[in-house]
PyMOL Python script that loads the backbone (N, CA, C, O; Angstrom):
from pymol import cmd

cmd.read_pdbstr("""\
ATOM      1  N   MET A   1      -8.746   3.215  -3.644  1.00  0.00           N
ATOM      2  CA  MET A   1      -7.951   2.384  -4.515  1.00  0.00           C
ATOM      3  C   MET A   1      -6.778   1.811  -3.742  1.00  0.00           C
ATOM      4  O   MET A   1      -6.266   2.432  -2.810  1.00  0.00           O
ATOM      5  N   ALA A   2      -6.381   0.677  -4.123  1.00  0.00           N
ATOM      6  CA  ALA A   2      -5.157   0.108  -3.582  1.00  0.00           C
ATOM      7  C   ALA A   2      -3.995   0.599  -4.431  1.00  0.00           C
ATOM      8  O   ALA A   2      -4.182   1.097  -5.541  1.00  0.00           O
ATOM      9  N   LEU A   3      -2.827   0.452  -3.905  1.00  0.00           N
ATOM     10  CA  LEU A   3      -1.624   0.815  -4.641  1.00  0.00           C
ATOM     11  C   LEU A   3      -1.008  -0.448  -5.225  1.00  0.00           C
ATOM     12  O   LEU A   3      -1.360  -1.560  -4.832  1.00  0.00           O
ATOM     13  N   ILE A   4      -0.089  -0.268  -6.166  1.00  0.00           N
ATOM     14  CA  ILE A   4       0.605  -1.388  -6.787  1.00  0.00           C
ATOM     15  C   ILE A   4       2.077  -1.025  -6.922  1.00  0.00           C
ATOM     16  O   ILE A   4       2.416   0.138  -7.142  1.00  0.00           O
ATOM     17  N   ILE A   5       2.936  -2.002  -6.792  1.00  0.00           N
ATOM     18  CA  ILE A   5       4.360  -1.784  -6.998  1.00  0.00           C
ATOM     19  C   ILE A   5       4.689  -2.274  -8.402  1.00  0.00           C
ATOM     20  O   ILE A   5       4.432  -3.427  -8.747  1.00  0.00           O
ATOM     21  N   THR A   6       5.256  -1.386  -9.202  1.00  0.00           N
ATOM     22  CA  THR A   6       5.549  -1.730 -10.598  1.00  0.00           C
ATOM     23  C   THR A   6       6.905  -2.422 -10.712  1.00  0.00           C
ATOM     24  O   THR A   6       7.653  -2.520  -9.740  1.00  0.00           O
ATOM     25  N   ASP A   7       7.201  -2.897 -11.914  1.00  0.00           N
ATOM     26  CA  ASP A   7       8.446  -3.626 -12.125  1.00  0.00           C
ATOM     27  C   ASP A   7       9.689  -2.733 -12.124  1.00  0.00           C
ATOM     28  O   ASP A   7      10.801  -3.218 -12.331  1.00  0.00           O
ATOM     29  N   GLU A   8       9.505  -1.439 -11.893  1.00  0.00           N
ATOM     30  CA  GLU A   8      10.653  -0.566 -11.695  1.00  0.00           C
ATOM     31  C   GLU A   8      11.233  -0.712 -10.279  1.00  0.00           C
ATOM     32  O   GLU A   8      12.280  -0.141  -9.973  1.00  0.00           O
ATOM     33  N   CYS A   9      10.558  -1.466  -9.435  1.00  0.00           N
ATOM     34  CA  CYS A   9      10.997  -1.693  -8.059  1.00  0.00           C
ATOM     35  C   CYS A   9      12.431  -2.234  -8.039  1.00  0.00           C
ATOM     36  O   CYS A   9      12.785  -3.129  -8.807  1.00  0.00           O
ATOM     37  N   ILE A  10      13.245  -1.668  -7.143  1.00  0.00           N
ATOM     38  CA  ILE A  10      14.638  -2.107  -7.020  1.00  0.00           C
ATOM     39  C   ILE A  10      14.858  -2.981  -5.772  1.00  0.00           C
ATOM     40  O   ILE A  10      15.997  -3.257  -5.393  1.00  0.00           O
ATOM     41  N   ASN A  11      13.762  -3.409  -5.144  1.00  0.00           N
ATOM     42  CA  ASN A  11      13.842  -4.273  -3.961  1.00  0.00           C
ATOM     43  C   ASN A  11      14.707  -3.683  -2.850  1.00  0.00           C
ATOM     44  O   ASN A  11      15.505  -4.384  -2.229  1.00  0.00           O
ATOM     45  N   CYS A  12      14.538  -2.398  -2.614  1.00  0.00           N
ATOM     46  CA  CYS A  12      15.354  -1.742  -1.588  1.00  0.00           C
ATOM     47  C   CYS A  12      14.818  -1.984  -0.177  1.00  0.00           C
ATOM     48  O   CYS A  12      15.517  -1.719   0.800  1.00  0.00           O
ATOM     49  N   ASP A  13      13.587  -2.486  -0.060  1.00  0.00           N
ATOM     50  CA  ASP A  13      13.006  -2.871   1.223  1.00  0.00           C
ATOM     51  C   ASP A  13      12.677  -1.691   2.141  1.00  0.00           C
ATOM     52  O   ASP A  13      12.583  -1.882   3.354  1.00  0.00           O
ATOM     53  N   VAL A  14      12.500  -0.496   1.612  1.00  0.00           N
ATOM     54  CA  VAL A  14      12.119   0.607   2.490  1.00  0.00           C
ATOM     55  C   VAL A  14      10.604   0.712   2.641  1.00  0.00           C
ATOM     56  O   VAL A  14      10.127   1.304   3.608  1.00  0.00           O
ATOM     57  N   CYS A  15       9.845   0.154   1.713  1.00  0.00           N
ATOM     58  CA  CYS A  15       8.388   0.279   1.770  1.00  0.00           C
ATOM     59  C   CYS A  15       7.733  -0.673   2.769  1.00  0.00           C
ATOM     60  O   CYS A  15       6.803  -0.292   3.481  1.00  0.00           O
ATOM     61  N   GLU A  16       8.213  -1.889   2.818  1.00  0.00           N
ATOM     62  CA  GLU A  16       7.561  -2.905   3.656  1.00  0.00           C
ATOM     63  C   GLU A  16       7.438  -2.502   5.124  1.00  0.00           C
ATOM     64  O   GLU A  16       6.344  -2.600   5.680  1.00  0.00           O
ATOM     65  N   PRO A  17       8.500  -2.059   5.769  1.00  0.00           N
ATOM     66  CA  PRO A  17       8.381  -1.747   7.204  1.00  0.00           C
ATOM     67  C   PRO A  17       7.523  -0.534   7.533  1.00  0.00           C
ATOM     68  O   PRO A  17       7.073  -0.397   8.670  1.00  0.00           O
ATOM     69  N   VAL A  18       7.284   0.349   6.569  1.00  0.00           N
ATOM     70  CA  VAL A  18       6.490   1.544   6.876  1.00  0.00           C
ATOM     71  C   VAL A  18       4.996   1.338   6.654  1.00  0.00           C
ATOM     72  O   VAL A  18       4.206   2.228   6.969  1.00  0.00           O
ATOM     73  N   CYS A  19       4.595   0.204   6.127  1.00  0.00           N
ATOM     74  CA  CYS A  19       3.173  -0.059   5.859  1.00  0.00           C
ATOM     75  C   CYS A  19       2.454  -0.410   7.163  1.00  0.00           C
ATOM     76  O   CYS A  19       2.747  -1.439   7.772  1.00  0.00           O
ATOM     77  N   PRO A  20       1.512   0.439   7.596  1.00  0.00           N
ATOM     78  CA  PRO A  20       0.834   0.178   8.864  1.00  0.00           C
ATOM     79  C   PRO A  20      -0.147  -0.997   8.803  1.00  0.00           C
ATOM     80  O   PRO A  20      -0.563  -1.513   9.840  1.00  0.00           O
ATOM     81  N   ASN A  21      -0.512  -1.415   7.604  1.00  0.00           N
ATOM     82  CA  ASN A  21      -1.470  -2.511   7.450  1.00  0.00           C
ATOM     83  C   ASN A  21      -0.813  -3.838   7.083  1.00  0.00           C
ATOM     84  O   ASN A  21      -1.498  -4.833   6.848  1.00  0.00           O
ATOM     85  N   GLN A  22       0.502  -3.846   7.034  1.00  0.00           N
ATOM     86  CA  GLN A  22       1.250  -5.044   6.641  1.00  0.00           C
ATOM     87  C   GLN A  22       0.748  -5.595   5.313  1.00  0.00           C
ATOM     88  O   GLN A  22       0.608  -6.806   5.136  1.00  0.00           O
ATOM     89  N   ALA A  23       0.479  -4.674   4.378  1.00  0.00           N
ATOM     90  CA  ALA A  23      -0.016  -5.051   3.056  1.00  0.00           C
ATOM     91  C   ALA A  23       1.110  -5.347   2.075  1.00  0.00           C
ATOM     92  O   ALA A  23       0.869  -5.936   1.021  1.00  0.00           O
ATOM     93  N   ILE A  24       2.325  -4.954   2.400  1.00  0.00           N
ATOM     94  CA  ILE A  24       3.460  -5.125   1.486  1.00  0.00           C
ATOM     95  C   ILE A  24       4.261  -6.355   1.899  1.00  0.00           C
ATOM     96  O   ILE A  24       4.561  -6.565   3.075  1.00  0.00           O
ATOM     97  N   TYR A  25       4.596  -7.159   0.897  1.00  0.00           N
ATOM     98  CA  TYR A  25       5.352  -8.382   1.152  1.00  0.00           C
ATOM     99  C   TYR A  25       6.287  -8.653  -0.023  1.00  0.00           C
ATOM    100  O   TYR A  25       6.083  -8.135  -1.121  1.00  0.00           O
ATOM    101  N   GLN A  26       7.305  -9.462   0.216  1.00  0.00           N
ATOM    102  CA  GLN A  26       8.242  -9.829  -0.839  1.00  0.00           C
ATOM    103  C   GLN A  26       7.586 -10.855  -1.742  1.00  0.00           C
ATOM    104  O   GLN A  26       7.240 -11.947  -1.294  1.00  0.00           O
ATOM    105  N   GLY A  27       7.414 -10.514  -3.004  1.00  0.00           N
ATOM    106  CA  GLY A  27       6.876 -11.437  -3.989  1.00  0.00           C
ATOM    107  C   GLY A  27       7.979 -12.280  -4.589  1.00  0.00           C
ATOM    108  O   GLY A  27       9.096 -12.303  -4.072  1.00  0.00           O
ATOM    109  N   ASP A  28       7.680 -12.971  -5.672  1.00  0.00           N
ATOM    110  CA  ASP A  28       8.678 -13.822  -6.322  1.00  0.00           C
ATOM    111  C   ASP A  28       9.839 -13.016  -6.889  1.00  0.00           C
ATOM    112  O   ASP A  28      10.986 -13.462  -6.852  1.00  0.00           O
ATOM    113  N   VAL A  29       9.541 -11.817  -7.420  1.00  0.00           N
ATOM    114  CA  VAL A  29      10.575 -11.012  -8.058  1.00  0.00           C
ATOM    115  C   VAL A  29      10.766  -9.670  -7.347  1.00  0.00           C
ATOM    116  O   VAL A  29      11.896  -9.263  -7.076  1.00  0.00           O
ATOM    117  N   ILE A  30       9.669  -8.991  -7.051  1.00  0.00           N
ATOM    118  CA  ILE A  30       9.714  -7.684  -6.404  1.00  0.00           C
ATOM    119  C   ILE A  30       8.705  -7.668  -5.259  1.00  0.00           C
ATOM    120  O   ILE A  30       7.936  -8.613  -5.080  1.00  0.00           O
ATOM    121  N   PHE A  31       8.720  -6.600  -4.501  1.00  0.00           N
ATOM    122  CA  PHE A  31       7.727  -6.453  -3.445  1.00  0.00           C
ATOM    123  C   PHE A  31       6.349  -6.291  -4.076  1.00  0.00           C
ATOM    124  O   PHE A  31       6.223  -5.766  -5.182  1.00  0.00           O
ATOM    125  N   GLU A  32       5.329  -6.738  -3.376  1.00  0.00           N
ATOM    126  CA  GLU A  32       3.957  -6.663  -3.858  1.00  0.00           C
ATOM    127  C   GLU A  32       3.071  -6.101  -2.760  1.00  0.00           C
ATOM    128  O   GLU A  32       3.446  -6.086  -1.588  1.00  0.00           O
ATOM    129  N   ILE A  33       1.884  -5.637  -3.157  1.00  0.00           N
ATOM    130  CA  ILE A  33       0.922  -5.080  -2.216  1.00  0.00           C
ATOM    131  C   ILE A  33      -0.359  -5.893  -2.273  1.00  0.00           C
ATOM    132  O   ILE A  33      -0.911  -6.118  -3.350  1.00  0.00           O
ATOM    133  N   ASP A  34      -0.830  -6.330  -1.121  1.00  0.00           N
ATOM    134  CA  ASP A  34      -2.101  -7.041  -1.013  1.00  0.00           C
ATOM    135  C   ASP A  34      -3.224  -6.010  -1.047  1.00  0.00           C
ATOM    136  O   ASP A  34      -3.372  -5.246  -0.093  1.00  0.00           O
ATOM    137  N   PRO A  35      -4.019  -5.963  -2.119  1.00  0.00           N
ATOM    138  CA  PRO A  35      -5.061  -4.945  -2.223  1.00  0.00           C
ATOM    139  C   PRO A  35      -6.137  -5.064  -1.146  1.00  0.00           C
ATOM    140  O   PRO A  35      -6.824  -4.086  -0.849  1.00  0.00           O
ATOM    141  N   ALA A  36      -6.288  -6.237  -0.566  1.00  0.00           N
ATOM    142  CA  ALA A  36      -7.275  -6.419   0.498  1.00  0.00           C
ATOM    143  C   ALA A  36      -6.828  -5.753   1.800  1.00  0.00           C
ATOM    144  O   ALA A  36      -7.653  -5.494   2.677  1.00  0.00           O
ATOM    145  N   ARG A  37      -5.533  -5.476   1.932  1.00  0.00           N
ATOM    146  CA  ARG A  37      -5.002  -4.859   3.146  1.00  0.00           C
ATOM    147  C   ARG A  37      -4.581  -3.406   2.934  1.00  0.00           C
ATOM    148  O   ARG A  37      -4.354  -2.684   3.904  1.00  0.00           O
ATOM    149  N   CYS A  38      -4.474  -2.970   1.682  1.00  0.00           N
ATOM    150  CA  CYS A  38      -4.003  -1.613   1.395  1.00  0.00           C
ATOM    151  C   CYS A  38      -5.144  -0.609   1.531  1.00  0.00           C
ATOM    152  O   CYS A  38      -6.174  -0.718   0.865  1.00  0.00           O
ATOM    153  N   THR A  39      -4.936   0.372   2.413  1.00  0.00           N
ATOM    154  CA  THR A  39      -5.904   1.459   2.577  1.00  0.00           C
ATOM    155  C   THR A  39      -5.301   2.786   2.129  1.00  0.00           C
ATOM    156  O   THR A  39      -5.854   3.849   2.413  1.00  0.00           O
ATOM    157  N   GLU A  40      -4.167   2.726   1.428  1.00  0.00           N
ATOM    158  CA  GLU A  40      -3.413   3.927   1.071  1.00  0.00           C
ATOM    159  C   GLU A  40      -3.103   4.751   2.314  1.00  0.00           C
ATOM    160  O   GLU A  40      -2.974   5.973   2.246  1.00  0.00           O
ATOM    161  N   CYS A  41      -2.988   4.083   3.428  1.00  0.00           N
ATOM    162  CA  CYS A  41      -2.700   4.658   4.745  1.00  0.00           C
ATOM    163  C   CYS A  41      -3.834   5.518   5.299  1.00  0.00           C
ATOM    164  O   CYS A  41      -3.647   6.226   6.289  1.00  0.00           O
ATOM    165  N   VAL A  42      -5.010   5.462   4.669  1.00  0.00           N
ATOM    166  CA  VAL A  42      -6.187   6.162   5.212  1.00  0.00           C
ATOM    167  C   VAL A  42      -6.450   5.602   6.602  1.00  0.00           C
ATOM    168  O   VAL A  42      -6.457   4.386   6.796  1.00  0.00           O
ATOM    169  N   GLY A  43      -6.665   6.486   7.563  1.00  0.00           N
ATOM    170  CA  GLY A  43      -6.875   6.089   8.945  1.00  0.00           C
ATOM    171  C   GLY A  43      -5.593   6.115   9.760  1.00  0.00           C
ATOM    172  O   GLY A  43      -5.638   6.188  10.989  1.00  0.00           O
ATOM    173  N   HIS A  44      -4.455   6.056   9.088  1.00  0.00           N
ATOM    174  CA  HIS A  44      -3.160   6.079   9.769  1.00  0.00           C
ATOM    175  C   HIS A  44      -2.405   7.376   9.517  1.00  0.00           C
ATOM    176  O   HIS A  44      -1.943   8.028  10.453  1.00  0.00           O
ATOM    177  N   PHE A  45      -2.283   7.747   8.242  1.00  0.00           N
ATOM    178  CA  PHE A  45      -1.473   8.890   7.836  1.00  0.00           C
ATOM    179  C   PHE A  45      -2.202   9.694   6.761  1.00  0.00           C
ATOM    180  O   PHE A  45      -3.196   9.235   6.199  1.00  0.00           O
ATOM    181  N   ASN A  46      -1.702  10.887   6.484  1.00  0.00           N
ATOM    182  CA  ASN A  46      -2.296  11.739   5.454  1.00  0.00           C
ATOM    183  C   ASN A  46      -1.879  11.362   4.045  1.00  0.00           C
ATOM    184  O   ASN A  46      -2.504  11.792   3.076  1.00  0.00           O
ATOM    185  N   GLU A  47      -0.823  10.558   3.924  1.00  0.00           N
ATOM    186  CA  GLU A  47      -0.362  10.113   2.613  1.00  0.00           C
ATOM    187  C   GLU A  47       0.162   8.690   2.730  1.00  0.00           C
ATOM    188  O   GLU A  47       0.589   8.273   3.807  1.00  0.00           O
ATOM    189  N   PRO A  48       0.134   7.939   1.629  1.00  0.00           N
ATOM    190  CA  PRO A  48       0.678   6.580   1.666  1.00  0.00           C
ATOM    191  C   PRO A  48       2.160   6.601   2.009  1.00  0.00           C
ATOM    192  O   PRO A  48       2.958   7.240   1.323  1.00  0.00           O
ATOM    193  N   GLN A  49       2.511   5.913   3.051  1.00  0.00           N
ATOM    194  CA  GLN A  49       3.887   5.922   3.523  1.00  0.00           C
ATOM    195  C   GLN A  49       4.846   5.240   2.561  1.00  0.00           C
ATOM    196  O   GLN A  49       5.996   5.661   2.438  1.00  0.00           O
ATOM    197  N   CYS A  50       4.397   4.198   1.878  1.00  0.00           N
ATOM    198  CA  CYS A  50       5.274   3.522   0.922  1.00  0.00           C
ATOM    199  C   CYS A  50       5.636   4.451  -0.226  1.00  0.00           C
ATOM    200  O   CYS A  50       6.774   4.451  -0.696  1.00  0.00           O
ATOM    201  N   VAL A  51       4.672   5.239  -0.675  1.00  0.00           N
ATOM    202  CA  VAL A  51       4.932   6.204  -1.746  1.00  0.00           C
ATOM    203  C   VAL A  51       5.913   7.270  -1.262  1.00  0.00           C
ATOM    204  O   VAL A  51       6.806   7.684  -2.003  1.00  0.00           O
ATOM    205  N   ALA A  52       5.745   7.707  -0.031  1.00  0.00           N
ATOM    206  CA  ALA A  52       6.602   8.757   0.525  1.00  0.00           C
ATOM    207  C   ALA A  52       8.061   8.329   0.631  1.00  0.00           C
ATOM    208  O   ALA A  52       8.958   9.157   0.468  1.00  0.00           O
ATOM    209  N   VAL A  53       8.312   7.050   0.900  1.00  0.00           N
ATOM    210  CA  VAL A  53       9.695   6.600   1.092  1.00  0.00           C
ATOM    211  C   VAL A  53      10.316   5.956  -0.140  1.00  0.00           C
ATOM    212  O   VAL A  53      11.526   5.729  -0.163  1.00  0.00           O
ATOM    213  N   CYS A  54       9.536   5.661  -1.149  1.00  0.00           N
ATOM    214  CA  CYS A  54      10.051   4.962  -2.336  1.00  0.00           C
ATOM    215  C   CYS A  54      11.042   5.843  -3.100  1.00  0.00           C
ATOM    216  O   CYS A  54      10.684   6.935  -3.542  1.00  0.00           O
ATOM    217  N   PRO A  55      12.285   5.378  -3.260  1.00  0.00           N
ATOM    218  CA  PRO A  55      13.290   6.196  -3.939  1.00  0.00           C
ATOM    219  C   PRO A  55      13.164   6.212  -5.465  1.00  0.00           C
ATOM    220  O   PRO A  55      13.781   7.048  -6.124  1.00  0.00           O
ATOM    221  N   VAL A  56      12.375   5.302  -6.028  1.00  0.00           N
ATOM    222  CA  VAL A  56      12.266   5.241  -7.496  1.00  0.00           C
ATOM    223  C   VAL A  56      10.867   5.553  -8.007  1.00  0.00           C
ATOM    224  O   VAL A  56      10.600   5.426  -9.202  1.00  0.00           O
ATOM    225  N   ASN A  57       9.972   5.960  -7.108  1.00  0.00           N
ATOM    226  CA  ASN A  57       8.623   6.370  -7.518  1.00  0.00           C
ATOM    227  C   ASN A  57       7.919   5.292  -8.344  1.00  0.00           C
ATOM    228  O   ASN A  57       7.450   5.552  -9.453  1.00  0.00           O
ATOM    229  N   CYS A  58       7.851   4.083  -7.789  1.00  0.00           N
ATOM    230  CA  CYS A  58       7.261   2.963  -8.538  1.00  0.00           C
ATOM    231  C   CYS A  58       5.993   2.421  -7.883  1.00  0.00           C
ATOM    232  O   CYS A  58       5.659   1.249  -8.056  1.00  0.00           O
ATOM    233  N   ILE A  59       5.282   3.270  -7.130  1.00  0.00           N
ATOM    234  CA  ILE A  59       4.090   2.802  -6.432  1.00  0.00           C
ATOM    235  C   ILE A  59       2.899   3.706  -6.782  1.00  0.00           C
ATOM    236  O   ILE A  59       2.552   4.608  -6.019  1.00  0.00           O
ATOM    237  N   PRO A  60       2.282   3.456  -7.938  1.00  0.00           N
ATOM    238  CA  PRO A  60       1.100   4.236  -8.323  1.00  0.00           C
ATOM    239  C   PRO A  60      -0.186   3.589  -7.808  1.00  0.00           C
ATOM    240  O   PRO A  60      -0.164   2.514  -7.209  1.00  0.00           O
ATOM    241  N   VAL A  61      -1.286   4.259  -8.053  1.00  0.00           N
ATOM    242  CA  VAL A  61      -2.608   3.710  -7.744  1.00  0.00           C
ATOM    243  C   VAL A  61      -2.882   2.563  -8.711  1.00  0.00           C
ATOM    244  O   VAL A  61      -2.577   2.656  -9.900  1.00  0.00           O
ATOM    245  N   ASP A  62      -3.450   1.502  -8.202  1.00  0.00           N
ATOM    246  CA  ASP A  62      -3.798   0.338  -9.022  1.00  0.00           C
ATOM    247  C   ASP A  62      -5.209   0.525  -9.573  1.00  0.00           C
ATOM    248  O   ASP A  62      -6.169   0.468  -8.805  1.00  0.00           O
ATOM    249  N   PRO A  63      -5.364   0.744 -10.873  1.00  0.00           N
ATOM    250  CA  PRO A  63      -6.690   1.003 -11.443  1.00  0.00           C
ATOM    251  C   PRO A  63      -7.639  -0.193 -11.362  1.00  0.00           C
ATOM    252  O   PRO A  63      -8.837  -0.048 -11.605  1.00  0.00           O
ATOM    253  N   ARG A  64      -7.118  -1.368 -11.026  1.00  0.00           N
ATOM    254  CA  ARG A  64      -7.985  -2.551 -10.897  1.00  0.00           C
ATOM    255  C   ARG A  64      -8.778  -2.546  -9.594  1.00  0.00           C
ATOM    256  O   ARG A  64      -9.754  -3.285  -9.458  1.00  0.00           O
ATOM    257  N   PHE A  65      -8.365  -1.716  -8.637  1.00  0.00           N
ATOM    258  CA  PHE A  65      -9.002  -1.704  -7.323  1.00  0.00           C
ATOM    259  C   PHE A  65      -9.414  -0.285  -6.957  1.00  0.00           C
ATOM    260  O   PHE A  65      -8.758   0.369  -6.146  1.00  0.00           O
ATOM    261  N   VAL A  66     -10.490   0.182  -7.549  1.00  0.00           N
ATOM    262  CA  VAL A  66     -10.981   1.534  -7.318  1.00  0.00           C
ATOM    263  C   VAL A  66     -11.824   1.554  -6.050  1.00  0.00           C
ATOM    264  O   VAL A  66     -12.797   0.810  -5.929  1.00  0.00           O
ATOM    265  N   GLU A  67     -11.439   2.420  -5.094  1.00  0.00           N
ATOM    266  CA  GLU A  67     -12.161   2.570  -3.833  1.00  0.00           C
ATOM    267  C   GLU A  67     -12.233   4.043  -3.472  1.00  0.00           C
ATOM    268  O   GLU A  67     -11.298   4.798  -3.736  1.00  0.00           O
ATOM    269  N   THR A  68     -13.332   4.449  -2.874  1.00  0.00           N
ATOM    270  CA  THR A  68     -13.482   5.822  -2.406  1.00  0.00           C
ATOM    271  C   THR A  68     -12.773   5.980  -1.065  1.00  0.00           C
ATOM    272  O   THR A  68     -12.378   4.993  -0.444  1.00  0.00           O
ATOM    273  N   GLN A  69     -12.614   7.221  -0.625  1.00  0.00           N
ATOM    274  CA  GLN A  69     -12.033   7.477   0.692  1.00  0.00           C
ATOM    275  C   GLN A  69     -12.861   6.792   1.775  1.00  0.00           C
ATOM    276  O   GLN A  69     -12.307   6.255   2.734  1.00  0.00           O
ATOM    277  N   GLU A  70     -14.173   6.807   1.628  1.00  0.00           N
ATOM    278  CA  GLU A  70     -15.057   6.169   2.607  1.00  0.00           C
ATOM    279  C   GLU A  70     -14.831   4.657   2.642  1.00  0.00           C
ATOM    280  O   GLU A  70     -14.815   4.053   3.715  1.00  0.00           O
ATOM    281  N   GLN A  71     -14.659   4.053   1.476  1.00  0.00           N
ATOM    282  CA  GLN A  71     -14.408   2.612   1.428  1.00  0.00           C
ATOM    283  C   GLN A  71     -13.046   2.271   2.046  1.00  0.00           C
ATOM    284  O   GLN A  71     -12.908   1.268   2.746  1.00  0.00           O
ATOM    285  N   LEU A  72     -12.056   3.108   1.782  1.00  0.00           N
ATOM    286  CA  LEU A  72     -10.736   2.887   2.377  1.00  0.00           C
ATOM    287  C   LEU A  72     -10.788   3.020   3.887  1.00  0.00           C
ATOM    288  O   LEU A  72     -10.142   2.255   4.604  1.00  0.00           O
ATOM    289  N   LEU A  73     -11.558   3.995   4.379  1.00  0.00           N
ATOM    290  CA  LEU A  73     -11.703   4.175   5.825  1.00  0.00           C
ATOM    291  C   LEU A  73     -12.441   2.990   6.445  1.00  0.00           C
ATOM    292  O   LEU A  73     -12.099   2.549   7.542  1.00  0.00           O
ATOM    293  N   GLN A  74     -13.438   2.482   5.752  1.00  0.00           N
ATOM    294  CA  GLN A  74     -14.159   1.304   6.231  1.00  0.00           C
ATOM    295  C   GLN A  74     -13.215   0.096   6.290  1.00  0.00           C
ATOM    296  O   GLN A  74     -13.251  -0.672   7.250  1.00  0.00           O
ATOM    297  N   LYS A  75     -12.382  -0.068   5.274  1.00  0.00           N
ATOM    298  CA  LYS A  75     -11.406  -1.161   5.273  1.00  0.00           C
ATOM    299  C   LYS A  75     -10.435  -0.998   6.443  1.00  0.00           C
ATOM    300  O   LYS A  75     -10.088  -1.974   7.108  1.00  0.00           O
ATOM    301  N   TYR A  76     -10.001   0.243   6.689  1.00  0.00           N
ATOM    302  CA  TYR A  76      -9.121   0.528   7.834  1.00  0.00           C
ATOM    303  C   TYR A  76      -9.777   0.062   9.134  1.00  0.00           C
ATOM    304  O   TYR A  76      -9.139  -0.602   9.952  1.00  0.00           O
ATOM    305  N   HIS A  77     -11.050   0.409   9.323  1.00  0.00           N
ATOM    306  CA  HIS A  77     -11.754   0.013  10.551  1.00  0.00           C
ATOM    307  C   HIS A  77     -11.876  -1.500  10.657  1.00  0.00           C
ATOM    308  O   HIS A  77     -11.772  -2.045  11.756  1.00  0.00           O
ATOM    309  N   GLN A  78     -12.091  -2.186   9.550  1.00  0.00           N
ATOM    310  CA  GLN A  78     -12.179  -3.649   9.572  1.00  0.00           C
ATOM    311  C   GLN A  78     -10.829  -4.263   9.937  1.00  0.00           C
ATOM    312  O   GLN A  78     -10.760  -5.235  10.690  1.00  0.00           O
ATOM    313  N   LEU A  79      -9.763  -3.686   9.395  1.00  0.00           N
ATOM    314  CA  LEU A  79      -8.423  -4.228   9.658  1.00  0.00           C
ATOM    315  C   LEU A  79      -7.946  -3.954  11.080  1.00  0.00           C
ATOM    316  O   LEU A  79      -7.142  -4.715  11.618  1.00  0.00           O
ATOM    317  N   THR A  80      -8.430  -2.881  11.692  1.00  0.00           N
ATOM    318  CA  THR A  80      -7.922  -2.509  13.009  1.00  0.00           C
ATOM    319  C   THR A  80      -8.861  -2.884  14.153  1.00  0.00           C
ATOM    320  O   THR A  80      -8.525  -2.678  15.319  1.00  0.00           O
ATOM    321  N   SER A  81     -10.025  -3.428  13.836  1.00  0.00           N
ATOM    322  CA  SER A  81     -10.948  -3.820  14.918  1.00  0.00           C
ATOM    323  C   SER A  81     -10.484  -5.122  15.556  1.00  0.00           C
ATOM    324  O   SER A  81      -9.898  -5.984  14.900  1.00  0.00           O
ATOM    325  N   ASP A  82     -10.753  -5.239  16.815  1.00  0.00           N
ATOM    326  CA  ASP A  82     -10.314  -6.449  17.556  1.00  0.00           C
ATOM    327  C   ASP A  82     -11.371  -7.501  17.531  1.00  0.00           C
ATOM    328  O   ASP A  82     -11.184  -8.579  18.095  1.00  0.00           O
TER     329      ASP A  82
END
""", "prot")
cmd.dss("prot")
cmd.show_as("cartoon", "prot")
cmd.util.cbc("prot")
cmd.orient("prot")
């Protein structure tokens, strides 16, 4: 599954720099996550780094983008292949 940033986001900018897939970007109002680039840090870390650093706990799993660990790992390999 991809993650999503909810409207509780305070735009503190701590999540964007820790995303290894560059999936987080500044949206019109709050930061947003590109589900095509989000692997929940599978392949990079044991836990999603944006969730780990978020001070307001506003980054849950996005139920619109259900993916297995295997699918997330496959996406990681696609994103990191040269």
